[in-house]
Every structure is written in C-alpha cells, then in structure tokens.
C-alpha positions in Angstrom: -58.3 60.2 78.9 -59.7 61.7 75.7 -57.8 64.9 76.3 -54.6 63.1 76.8 -55.1 61.1 73.5 -55.7 64.4 71.6 -52.5 65.9 73.0 -50.6 62.8 72.0 -52.0 62.9 68.5 -51.2 66.6 68.2 -47.6 65.9 69.3 -47.2 63.1 66.7 -48.6 65.3 63.9 -46.3 68.2 64.9 -43.3 65.9 65.0 -44.1 64.5 61.6 -44.5 68.0 60.1 -41.1 69.0 61.6 -39.4 65.9 60.2 -40.9 66.5 56.8 -39.7 70.1 56.8 -36.3 69.1 57.9 -36.1 66.3 55.3 -37.1 68.6 52.5 -34.7 71.4 53.4 -31.8 71.9 51.0 -28.5 73.6 51.3 -26.6 75.8 48.9 -22.9 76.2 49.8 -21.0 79.2 48.5 -17.2 78.5 48.4 -15.4 81.7 47.4 -13.0 84.4 48.2 -13.4 88.2 48.8 -15.6 88.5 45.7 -18.2 86.4 47.5 -17.4 87.6 51.0 -18.7 91.2 50.6 -15.2 92.6 50.9 -15.2 96.1 52.5 -19.0 96.1 52.5 -21.7 95.2 55.0 -22.6 91.5 54.6 -26.1 92.3 53.7 -24.9 94.3 50.7 -22.9 91.4 49.1 -24.3 89.4 46.2 -24.6 86.3 48.4 -26.9 88.0 50.8 -28.9 89.5 48.0 -29.2 85.9 46.6 -30.3 84.6 50.0 -33.0 87.3 50.2 -34.3 86.4 46.8 -34.3 82.7 47.5 -36.2 83.3 50.7 -39.1 84.3 48.5 -38.7 81.9 45.5 -37.1 78.9 47.2 -37.8 79.2 51.0 -36.7 75.6 51.5 -33.1 76.4 50.5 -30.6 77.4 53.2 -27.6 79.4 52.0 -24.2 78.8 53.7 -21.5 81.3 52.7 -18.1 79.8 53.4 -16.3 82.5 51.5 -13.1 83.9 53.0 -11.3 87.1 51.8 -7.9 86.2 50.5 -8.7 82.6 50.0 -6.7 80.6 47.4 -7.7 77.3 45.9 -5.3 75.5 48.2 -6.8 77.1 51.2 -10.3 76.3 50.0 -9.4 72.7 49.3 -8.1 72.3 52.8 -11.4 73.4 54.2 -13.8 71.9 51.7 -14.1 68.3 52.9 -15.1 69.4 56.3 -17.7 71.8 54.9 -19.2 69.1 52.8 -19.4 66.8 55.8 -20.9 69.5 58.1 -23.4 71.1 55.7 -24.2 68.3 53.2 -25.0 70.7 50.4 -27.2 69.9 47.4 -25.4 72.6 45.4 -22.0 74.2 45.6 -21.1 77.5 44.0 -17.3 77.3 43.5 -15.7 80.7 43.1 -12.0 80.5 43.7 -8.8 81.1 41.8 -8.4 84.8 41.5 -6.0 85.1 44.4 -3.9 82.3 42.9 -3.5 84.3 39.7 -3.0 87.6 41.4 -0.1 86.0 43.3 1.3 84.4 40.2 0.8 80.8 41.4 1.3 78.0 38.8 -2.1 77.6 37.1 -1.7 73.8 36.8 -1.9 73.6 40.6 -4.9 75.9 40.6 -6.6 73.6 38.1 -5.8 70.5 40.1 -7.2 72.1 43.3 -10.4 73.1 41.6 -10.8 69.7 40.0 -10.3 68.0 43.4 -13.1 70.2 44.9 -15.4 69.4 42.0 -14.8 65.7 42.5 -15.3 66.0 46.2 -18.6 67.8 45.7 -19.8 65.3 43.2 -18.9 62.4 45.5 -20.9 64.1 48.2 -23.9 64.3 45.8 -23.8 68.0 45.2 -24.3 69.8 41.9 -21.5 72.4 41.1 -21.7 75.8 39.5 -18.2 76.9 38.6 -17.6 80.6 38.6 -14.9 82.0 36.3 -13.0 85.2 36.5 -10.4 87.4 34.8 -7.3 89.2 36.0 -5.7 92.4 34.7 -3.8 92.3 31.5 -0.6 93.5 33.1 0.0 89.9 34.2 0.8 89.1 30.6 -1.4 88.0 27.8 -0.4 84.3 28.0 -1.0 84.0 31.7 -4.3 86.0 31.7 -5.6 83.9 28.9 -4.6 80.6 30.5 -6.3 81.7 33.7 -9.5 82.7 32.0 -9.6 79.4 30.0 -8.9 77.0 32.8 -12.5 77.5 34.1 -14.0 76.6 30.8 -11.7 73.6 30.5 -12.7 72.3 33.9 -16.4 72.9 33.2 -16.1 71.0 29.9 -14.2 68.1 31.5 -16.8 67.6 34.3 -19.9 68.9 32.4 -20.5 71.7 34.9 -22.7 74.7 34.8 -20.3 77.6 34.3 -20.2 81.4 34.7 -17.5 82.7 32.3 -17.0 86.0 34.1 -18.8 87.0 37.3 -17.8 90.7 37.0 -19.1 91.1 33.5 -20.4 94.7 33.0 -18.9 95.6 36.4 -15.1 95.3 36.3 -14.5 98.0 33.8 -17.1 100.4 35.2 -15.4 102.6 37.8 -18.8 103.6 39.2 -19.4 100.0 40.2 -16.0 99.2 41.6 -14.2 100.0 44.8 -11.1 102.2 44.7 -8.8 99.1 44.6 -10.2 98.3 41.1 -10.6 94.6 42.1 -13.8 94.4 44.1 -17.4 95.6 43.2 -18.9 98.2 45.4 -22.5 98.1 46.8 -23.9 99.3 43.5 -22.1 96.6 41.6 -23.2 93.7 43.7 -26.8 93.3 42.2 -25.2 93.1 38.7 -22.8 90.4 39.9 -25.8 88.5 41.2 -27.6 88.9 37.8 -24.5 87.6 36.1 -24.7 84.4 38.2 -28.4 83.8 38.5 -29.1 82.6 34.9 -26.6 79.7 35.5 -27.6 79.0 39.1 -31.3 79.0 38.7 -31.6 75.9 36.4 -29.5 74.0 39.0 -31.8 75.0 41.9 -34.9 74.0 39.9 -33.6 70.5 39.3 -35.3 67.9 41.6 -32.8 66.5 44.0 -33.3 63.4 46.2 -33.3 64.2 49.9 -30.1 63.3 51.5 
C-alpha cells in the first residue's frame, strides 16, 4: 500500500512538472519569404536556424516556428497568417514580408494594407511584433524604391512596433556575402543578417509575457 502511494505521488509530481513546463513554453513565429527560408542553402545555415541554436542556450523555453516560404508575397502571407496564429499561438511574431511584392511591381498601398492587417491580427492574438524592413535595387526607380523602404517605418510608427530598417545591412552590397543572384545572402552572410535583427528582437524576447 505504501509503495502504491509513493508511485501515485510520483506520478502527480511528474504531471505537475510537465504542466508547468508546457505552460511556461513560449513560441516565436517567423513569417517571411526566401530571405528567412534559407533560400538555396541548407536549413541549418539560414539565419532563423542560427537564431534557434542561440535561443536554445539563452532562452530554452522559446520554441521557434519558421513559417517562411520562398516567393511569398504579403497577400500570400496574409492568407496563411490567421491559421498560423491559431495553431501556434505565438508570443512574438517576426514579420519579414514585402520584398517579393516590390520586385514584382505590385502597388505598395496594397502591400501596406496587407502588412497592417497581419500586425493587427498578431496584436489581437496577443503577440508582440518585430517588423523587418528591406530595400530593393535602385533600377526600380527612385520614387518606388524610396516608397518601399519607407512603408516599413510608417507602419512601425503607426503601430508602435519594434522595427529593423534593413535586414541586409552590410550584406547586400558585399558580393562575398551574397549568392550569385545578388538578392539572397550566402552561408557567410547569414550570421550578419542575424546580428542585424538580434538587437531589435532581444528586447522583445526579454519582456515578460503572461502565459496564454
């Protein structure tokens, strides 16, 4: 009888520890395009995997979900986003979309609306958002390239978001760090991309969040 009571108590303690671990777990959702999907690289060499490795040491309670898809537009991302929020219930969202809209010459007012809708959906789901900005080549015209670059800042200001102005800073113009297409960082460029993002992401991760 005593042995059975010990086994029962041990089971209860184990269950409580498991429930506490589950409750304290947090999720970081990466919502991006090929720049976050390790395009033409091994997944483990992309900046998101490098981030996941780093967080496994500094924030082991954080699970990273990379929902990035090569070629994704803001419209495509918006169509998937609500389901991703429902399935993963993230505490934080890194929103890195828009470059493919610009490269295809899409109207930037629609890109802005799509990003704003995703920001609002994330906020409604209780997630903090890091908005990641980008730039496109100057051959798209000065007015269009400037409008594209500035739309991220405008959204960040409107919603008071943490904001990375340019994720490819110190990478995009260095051929040694870029793939032959001139659009995507190579393996050597990925750690620098991560270092461009971390100073803006780290303060969000360190904020205390209520368990969902």
